[in-house]
C-alpha atoms as one frame of an Amber mdcrd trajectory, in Angstrom:
protein
 -57.685-199.033  84.466 -59.441-202.537  84.898 -59.084-204.644  87.926 -57.891
-207.445  85.902 -54.703-205.823  85.229 -53.747-205.545  88.881 -51.521-208.155
  90.149 -53.378-207.972  93.905 -56.809-207.652  92.628 -57.267-204.163  94.536
 -59.240-201.530  92.974 -57.404-197.986  92.564 -59.181-196.609  95.636 -58.314
-199.646  97.738 -54.785-199.590  96.793 -54.531-195.866  97.413 -56.119-196.510
 100.927 -53.857-199.433 101.592 -50.855-197.386 100.580 -51.724-194.365 102.827
 -52.209-196.603 105.845 -48.919-198.369 105.188 -47.044-194.996 104.917 -48.584
-193.629 108.025 -47.627-197.030 109.763 -44.072-196.699 108.709 -43.599-193.178
 109.645 -45.201-194.114 112.849 -42.598-197.260 113.542 -39.864-194.898 112.534
 -40.564-192.184 115.085 -40.747-194.627 117.793 -37.475-196.237 116.722 -36.008
-192.721 116.590 -37.141-191.852 120.052 -35.973-195.328 121.275 -32.448-194.522
 119.950 -32.569-190.938 121.701 -33.506-192.534 124.914 -30.641-195.256 124.684
 -28.168-192.637 123.451 -28.975-190.406 126.408 -28.495-193.403 128.869 -25.442
-194.997 127.510 -23.719-193.186 124.341 -22.508-195.912 122.069 -19.862-193.320
 120.091
């Protein structure tokens, strides 16, 4: 695959590295959000 066919200009390796970091960051953010929701739920249940 040539670099000219990429919309971002990233090489295949760089794109894979970026995707890996993006997925890890998303999962970390989701974990923090879940913990925050559980803490708020234990403080003041909303249902």
